[in-house]
C-alpha positions in Angstrom: 1.5 14.8 -7.7 2.0 14.3 -4.1 5.2 14.4 -2.2 6.7 11.5 -1.0 7.0 12.9 2.5 3.3 13.4 2.6 2.6 9.8 1.4 4.8 8.3 3.9 3.4 10.5 6.6 -0.2 9.3 5.6 0.6 5.6 5.8 2.5 6.0 9.5 -0.3 8.0 10.8 -2.9 5.7 9.4 -1.4 2.6 10.8 -0.4 4.1 14.2 -4.0 5.0 14.7 -5.0 3.3 18.2 -7.5 0.6 16.5 -4.6 -0.4 14.2 -2.5 -2.0 16.7 0.9 -2.7 15.8 2.0 0.3 13.7 4.0 0.3 10.5 7.5 -1.2 10.1 10.0 0.2 7.6 9.5 -3.0 5.6 5.9 -2.6 5.4 6.1 0.8 4.6 8.4 0.2 1.4 5.9 -2.1 0.2 2.8 0.2 0.6 4.8 2.8 -1.4 5.3 0.2 -4.1 1.7 -0.6 -4.3 0.6 3.0 -4.0 2.8 4.0 -6.9 1.7 0.9 -9.0 -2.1 1.6 -8.5 -1.9 5.0 -9.0 0.1 4.7 -12.3 -2.4 2.0 -13.5 -5.6 4.1 -12.7 -4.5 7.5 -13.7 -1.4 7.1 -16.1 0.5 9.5 -13.6 3.0 8.8 -10.7 1.8 9.2 -7.2 5.4 10.5 -6.2 8.5 11.2 -8.2 11.2 9.4 -6.3 12.9 5.8 -7.6 11.8 2.4 -6.3 14.6 -0.1 -6.3 14.6 -3.8 -6.3 16.5 -5.0 -3.2 16.6 -8.4 -1.7 13.8 -8.0 0.2 11.5 -6.3 -2.3 10.7 -2.9 -3.7 12.3 0.0 -1.5 12.4 3.8 -2.0 16.0 4.1 -0.9 15.7 7.5 0.9 12.8 6.3 2.7 14.4 3.4 3.9 17.6 5.4 5.1 15.2 7.8 6.9 13.4 5.1 8.9 16.0 2.4 9.3 16.9 3.0 12.8 13.6 1.9 13.7 14.6 -1.5 12.5 11.9 -3.9 12.4 9.7 -2.0 14.8 6.8 0.3 14.4 7.6 3.7 13.0 6.7 6.7 15.3 3.9 8.7 14.0 5.1 12.2 12.8 4.6 14.9 15.5 2.5 17.0 13.3 -0.3 15.6 11.4 -0.1 15.3 7.5 -2.6 17.9 5.7 -5.0 15.9 3.8 -5.5 18.7 1.4 -2.3 17.9 0.1 -3.9 14.9 -1.9 -6.2 15.4 -4.9 -9.2 12.8 -5.0 -7.6 10.3 -7.0 -4.4 10.4 -4.7 -6.6 9.9 -1.5 -8.6 7.0 -3.3 -5.3 5.1 -4.2 -3.7 5.7 -0.6 -7.1 4.4 1.3 -7.5 1.5 -1.4 -3.8 0.5 -1.0 -3.7 0.8 2.9 -7.0 -1.4 2.9 -5.7 -4.0 0.7 -2.4 -4.2 2.4 -3.5 -4.0 6.1 -4.4 -7.6 6.6 -0.8 -9.0 5.4 2.4 -8.9 7.3 5.6 -7.2 6.1 7.0 -10.6 5.1 3.9 -11.6 3.4 3.8 -8.2 1.2 7.5 -9.0 0.4 6.5 -12.4 -1.0 3.7 -10.9 -3.2 6.0 -8.4 -4.5 8.3 -11.3 -5.4 5.9 -13.0 -7.6 7.2 -14.4 -10.9 6.7 -11.4 -13.7 6.5 -8.8 -11.3 8.3 -5.6 -11.7 10.5 -6.4 -8.8 11.1 -9.7 -10.3 12.0 -8.5 -13.9 14.5 -6.2 -12.4 16.0 -8.2 -9.8 16.7 -11.0 -12.1 19.1 -9.1 -14.1 19.9 -6.0 -12.2 19.9 -6.7 -8.5 19.3 -3.3 -6.9 18.2 -1.5 -10.2 15.4 0.9 -10.8 11.8 -0.5 -11.3 10.5 1.7 -13.8 7.2 3.2 -13.6 6.0 2.0 -16.9 6.3 -1.5 -15.6 4.6 -0.7 -12.6 1.7 0.8 -14.7 1.6 -2.3 -17.2 1.5 -4.9 -14.0 -0.9 -3.1 -11.8 -3.0 -2.5 -15.2 -3.7 -6.2 -15.5 -7.0 -7.6 -14.2 -5.4 -10.3 -11.8 -3.3 -7.5 -10.1 -5.8 -4.8 -9.7 -6.3 -3.2 -6.2 -10.1 -2.7 -6.1 -11.4 0.8 -5.2 -13.4 0.5 -2.1 -15.1 3.6 -2.7 -17.0 2.0 -5.6 -18.3 -0.7 -2.8 -22.0 -0.5 -2.0 -22.6 -0.3 2.1 -23.9 -3.9 1.8 -20.5 -5.2 0.8 -18.4 -7.1 3.3 -15.5 -8.2 1.2 -14.4 -8.3 -2.3 -12.1 -10.3 -4.4 -8.9 -9.1 -5.8 -6.3 -10.8 -7.6 -4.4 -11.7 -4.7 -6.7 -12.4 -1.7 -10.0 -11.4 0.3 -9.5 -8.2 1.8 -11.4 -6.7 4.7 -13.3 -3.4 4.3 -12.4 -1.1 7.2 -15.5 0.7 8.1 -13.8 3.5 10.1 -11.9 4.3 7.0 -14.4 4.2 4.3 -17.3 6.5 5.2 -19.3 4.8 2.4 -20.1 1.9 4.8 -23.0 1.9 7.0 -22.1 3.0 10.4 -24.4 -0.1 11.9 -22.1 -2.5 10.0 -20.3 -4.7 12.8 -16.6 -5.6 11.9 -17.0 -8.9 14.0 -19.6 -10.1 11.2 -17.0 -10.1 8.5 -15.4 -13.1 7.2 -12.1 -14.1 8.6 -8.9 -13.2 6.6 -5.6 -14.7 6.7 -2.5 -12.5 8.1 -0.1 -14.8 6.4 0.3 -16.0 2.7 
């Protein structure tokens, strides 16, 4: 199992890479953690990290991560001074992290919040009866195991694939992240996608 600090450092560094532009806000980081935990539980039956996710007003939140980065407000979180060691992740963990990153990247933090608020989602089920309550790992596993909520694995794509359909939207494949794609692929040839829902 990965440490939460390694998972957060992975996302922060990935989204702070020069070609990614705006960086990563605390709100978007919270939604990435929610998706990563749910996807990993659905795929492996094991949690990606131990910490609890809670149902707050603006969606799922890992409280200690929120508190650590809250002083950034809605701005980009500064990348850690030292790079995370990717050796801390096993193969299934790194697949989950890259797949969730690629799936969530096109969406704003607000769009991801709205997606997490979907009727019948783990957040919705908890928030409806226990505002700020714990989102249980078994509900995450069950929800992200449903066909319509699965996040596809880009590691299973062939080099000719440009886009794939998920239960939510069409997601762009990022060639600089996924070595399975041809180096000659031109990202400008990919279909457009919406940044907002």
